[in-house]
N, C-alpha and C positions, 0 to 999 in steps of 0.2 A: 126639632125635628134633625134625626141621626143621619149621618152621610156616609158612603157605602163609595168606596170604589170599587167601580166594575166596567175598567179599563181592561182587565182581561180577556174582558169578555168582545171587544172589539178586533176584531181577525189581521187589520194592521198593525196593529199592535202586539198581537199574538207572534206576527210571522218575525217581526224586528227582533223580537226578544230569542223568538230561537236562530235566526242569523246568528247574532253576538254570540248565543254559548256553543253552535259549531265553532263560528271562528275560533274560539280561544281554544277548542276542543283540538283541533287541527293544529294551533301554533303552539300546545304543549306536548303534541306529539312529534314537533318538530326539534325543540324542545330537549326531549328526553332522547331521540337519534344521539344529534348530535355529544347530548353526555355519553351515552353508552359508547360511544368513538373515540371522545377524547380521556377512558380510562387507563390508558398507556400513559397518559401526561402532556397527547401532542394531537394534532387533526395533520395529518399526511398529506401530500395534494388527491391522492385514489379518496381518503376521507371527506375529501372536499366534492367531489365525484357524487360520491351517493347523497348529500345534502345539497348539493344542489337539482340533482334527478327528483329528490323528496323534494323542495320547494314547488318546484316547477309544476307536480304531481296536483299538489294540495291547493297550489292556485287554480287553477283548470276546474276546483270540487263545483257542482250548483249550489247559486243560492249567494256565493260572496257577493259583497259590493262592491266598484271601482278603489274605494276608498281598501280594503280590505286585502283585494288582490294587488292593488299596490304595494302594501307593508311585504308582501310577497317577494316581489322584484328589487326592491331593495335589500332584502334579504339575498338573495342571489346574486346581485350586484359584488355584495357585500362576500360570500362564500367565492369570488370570482377571484379577488380580488385576494384575496389570502390565498389561494391555492397558489394566484401563479409567484407570489410573496416564497412561498414555502419551495415550489418548483425551482426557482430561481436559488433559493440557498442554499437548497440538495443537486442540484446541478452545478453550482459555484465552490463546494466545498471543500477546501484544499485538501484538510488531512483527508477524504475521500478519494482526491485526487492522488494521493500520495502512497496511498493503501494500493490503489489497484500498480502504481506505476512499480514498487513494491514483488506484487503476483509477478509482475510483466518481467521484471528483473529475475524474479526464483524459476520463470519458466527458462527464462534463455540460461541459461548454468545447466538447468537439465534439461536442454535437450543440445543445446550446443556450447557446453561451456569447455570441450578437446575441444575445439574450432571455431579460433580467434577471430579467420573475418566473417563469420556468420554469426560469432557471437554478438558482434562489434553492429555489423548489420542490425540486428536485433534491437538493439541498445537505441541507437540512432532511432529508428523508426517509433521507438515508445518515446523519444524525448523531443521527436515533432510530431507528432501526436499529443502531449503534452501541451505543449508550445502552443497548439492550436489551440486545443481546449480552454489553456489560461487566456489569450488571448482573444475569443469569445466572451469569455465570463467577465473580463475588464469592460468588454463591449454593449454586453447589458447592464453590469452593474452603473457604468455611467451616464446611460441611459437612465437606468432609474435612478439617477443623482445620487446613490450607493457610494460609499467608501472603498476604493477599490489599492493602493497602496500597497497593502498585504502579500496581492498579486499580483503587483508589479514587482515586488523582490523574488516573487514565485518564480515570477519569468524569466529574468533575469539571472536567477540562477539554473533554471535550466538548459538558457542559451550558454554560460558558462561550460554545462555540462556536456551539451552536444557540442562547442567548438575545441573537447581537448579531446574524444572521443573521437569525431573526425579525422583531428591530428593523428591519434595512434591508428587508426585506419588507413591513411595514408601513408603513414612511415614503415608497412610492412614492406614495399618497394623495394625498399634499404637493406634486406638481410639477402646476406650474400653467399650463406648458405654454412660460415661457419662460425663468424662472431655476430652475438649479441646486437640486436636493434639498436642501438644509441639514444639516449634516455626516454626507454620505455620496453616496462617489466610486466611478467603476468603476478599478479601476488594468488595465493591460490591455497588453498585449506581440502585436506584428506583425511579419509575415513583411517581409518588402520590396516585394511586392505590396499591403499591407495589408492583409492575413486574419489574423483573430484568430488567433494561436497559446497563448497565457496569459492569461485574465482575471478577475479576481474583484470584487463589489460588496460593498463593506467600507464599513466606518467608515472616515473620513478620519482623515490620520496612521496608520493602524494597520500601513502597511506604504514601506517606505524604497526610493529607488533610481528611481523616478517623477518625469513631470517636468510640473508642473501644462500645462496645456488649456483653448481655450477653445471645446471638443467636450463635445456631451454626447451619451449613449443613452438614448434615456427617462427622460431627466432628471436621469442621474448623471453627474455631470462627470469629463469622460476626463483623468484622471494616464496616462502613456504612456511605452512603454521606446522613448527616443531609437535609432532606427533606425541613421543616419548624421552626421556631420557633414562636411558641403562648403559651402565657400567663407564659411567662418566662421559658419556658423552651423547649429545642430542641427535636423535632421529627425526627426519623427513622419509617418508613413502610419499613417493609418486611413483605411478604404475607396473613397474618391476624392478623400478632405481629406491633403491634405499639412500640415502644423502644423508652423513653422519660428520662427525667434528667433532672437539670437544668440546668439553659443558666451559666454558670458559669465554669470559667477553672482553674484547680488545677495543685497542681505540679509534672512536666514526671520525673515519677524517676530513669528513662532511657536514659536519656539524662539530665542532671545535669545546675539548672538554668532556665529552659524552664515550658514549662506548655502545657498542653491538654485539650480538651476540656470533663466536668466531663462523669463516663462511663452512658450511654446509656440503661434502663433495660426494660423488659417487662416479664408477667410471674408470676415473683414474687414481694414480695414485701420488697425492700432494707432497709435494717440497717447495713449502713458501705458499707467498700468497698468490694467488692465482686472479691474475687481473684481465678485462677486459680486452681481446687483442692478442691474447694470451690462447694458447692452443693447450685443449683442453676441454675443453663446454662439450656438456652430450646436448645434442638437439634431438626431441622425441617428439616424431611427428604428430600430432594429435589423435588422429585416427586411431593411434597406438592405443590410445588414452582413457579409459573409459570414465565415465561421472555415474553419481551412485543415483539410479532412476527408480528405487523401491524402496520399503522400511521392511528391512528385513530382522526376525524377532532376535529379541535383546539387544535392541537397537534404540539410540534420541534422534528426535527429529526437534524443529520447533516451526510456528503457524506464524502468519503473517502478525495475529497480535502478542505475539513474544509468549502467548502458550507456550511450555514444552510437553511432549509427549515420551511418554517411556511404551517400544511396544514390547508386552511379557513376553515368555517360554508359552503361554497359552495362546498368546495370536492377539489377546485382547490390550486395549490398551490405557496407564495411568495418564491422566493429564494433572501437569504442575503450574497455574495458576502466581500472578506477581512475584513472581523470581526476580531476585536484582542479581543475583548472580549462579551461574550453574555450579560453582564449588557448593552452593546451600545443599544441594541434594550429589545425595551419599550414589557415587557411583558415575555420576555425569559429567561428562566431556565439558569445554569450554564450546560456548557459545556458534566459535570458529566453526570446530569441529565437528557441529551437524547439520545435516541438510536442512533444508529451510524448503518448505511446501508450500507452491504457489495458493489461494483459496480453493480451486477445484479440487486438489488431491487434499486440501484440507478437510475439506465439505467429503470426502468420501470417506472418512476414516470414524467420524463423528459417532457415528454411531455405533464404535464397537470400544466405548471410553467408559468404563465400568468405573471408575473409577478416580475422582478428582480432588489433588491436594492444593488449596488455598495458602498461602504462605503471608496474605495482608490479612491471618486473624478475622475478620469481619466481625463487625457487629449486628447481631439481627435483632430487627426491632421486638422482633415477636419473643424471643427468648434469648435478650438481651447479652452484655457480655459472653463469648465461649469461654468454656471452661478451662482450652490450654493458655500456660505463660505465653504475654506477649514476648513473637519475634517466631514461633515456634509455628507451623502447618497447623492449616485443621484438617480432618481428611471428611470426605463427603462419601459415601458408599453409592452407587447407582450412577446412572447416566449424569451428563456434566449440567451445572444447573446454570439458571443465570449471573453467575459471577461474574463472568465476564462479559464483553460487548458481543454484541450477533453479531457472526460475520454476514459480511458483504458477497453478493450472487456471487459465481463463481466468474472466472474472467471470459470473455468474449474476443475470438481471435480483430487481430487488429483492424483497424478501420477508418477509415478519414477521417477528419474530425465535423461536426454539421453544419453546413454554412449557413445565413441569412436571417433573416424571423427577428432580427431586432434595428431599431433605427436609434440615431446617435441625434442624441439633441443638441444644440448648436450653444460655444459655448463662445466666451473669451479666446482673446490670440495664447493672453498665457499661461489658460488651462488648456490650451491644446497642445502646449508644447510635450507632454509626455508621449502625443499618440504616435507621435515620430521612434518614439523607438520602438515599437509595436512594429512599424514599416519596417524599417533597422534589423530586428531581430528575424522578418523573414525574410528578407533577404538574403540575411546571413542564412537560412536555413537553404533557401531555392537554390542560392551559389553551390552549398554546403553538394546537396544531392545531387544536380547539375553534375560539378566536377566530380562527383563518386561516378554516377553513370558514363562520368568517358574514359574513367583511367581502372577501370573494375567490372568492364564490359566483356 
């Protein structure tokens, strides 16, 4: 007698089969959503929020068994863990912190490049915020059991910069109104109109490639980037002063066996070497100088990602990517002679970029190697493409770094030794701030 399977007629069996099929469909929905969100190659913290919300929604679908609901609980826990790891990586990314400080540095130049005291105060505030961020990053990473030696090195580097800038600011009280502050100088780059495009007030000898002048900004002796050479002379323009000297190299007494450009002089007749302590220095109060604050037509600027922009006569911009030396671009000045745009200002011009020239000569997976010979730039008409990494969000006003939120795991005494360095760094910063408040009220 033939045997027939009539199990499908059993209501209980039918219901169970339907539930299993429904669970599979729901699981596939979650998998497809995760696949779509990861099309760009990674899942961001915000993507995990979407997945968590979807998994929570699917978990409450009617008809799921406790075992099936438990699978979604496991998914949600996994998403939350992955989200926390991604957020930790983002918050603790050293390169991101460096770009942010670089943008703040460009803002300092544009807002206070001609005002040494205000400039240095801004630099100290930026460094202090950076140290706080790194200290908290180290605490989070150690609590999560992650390696943090690179963050320690960066923290110690910022501490050295903070100390150096603090000493420079403190030295301003030594200016006697006639002679430069001993040991501290202003490294200045200007455009052809004498406007400041880059400046740093720092220890003498901490930068190279600048020519000594007899100019001063609020007591800081100026070392300038030579603008041009004309009729056998080097010229540097700052404000309404033109500093010049014969285009000759002379021995550098500070570095035996080396040479430096002849000292550039303005405002007085040079009769032999002009040394610190001798009359003839030209002091230019900061308020009489101008910092370049916009991008005029037919001029060059550079961005945070080292892209170079030229604003053409028609008002739009050409963008140059992957340029090793600005001299590779016809008519472009040295990078030191270009204004560096903060993130917010660079973002404001990207919509006006209608021509992009990429010096990397990239290979397109769809088209194969470009037809231009190796080393020659490839021009891309139209808006800038993704040839360069996307810019970060515009910088926000400086705020104190966040506190709390992470617990430190117990460690052996030898593992805790490095924590004392953080405390030392914090004490150094705090004592410096208190000192500044006392002497610069």
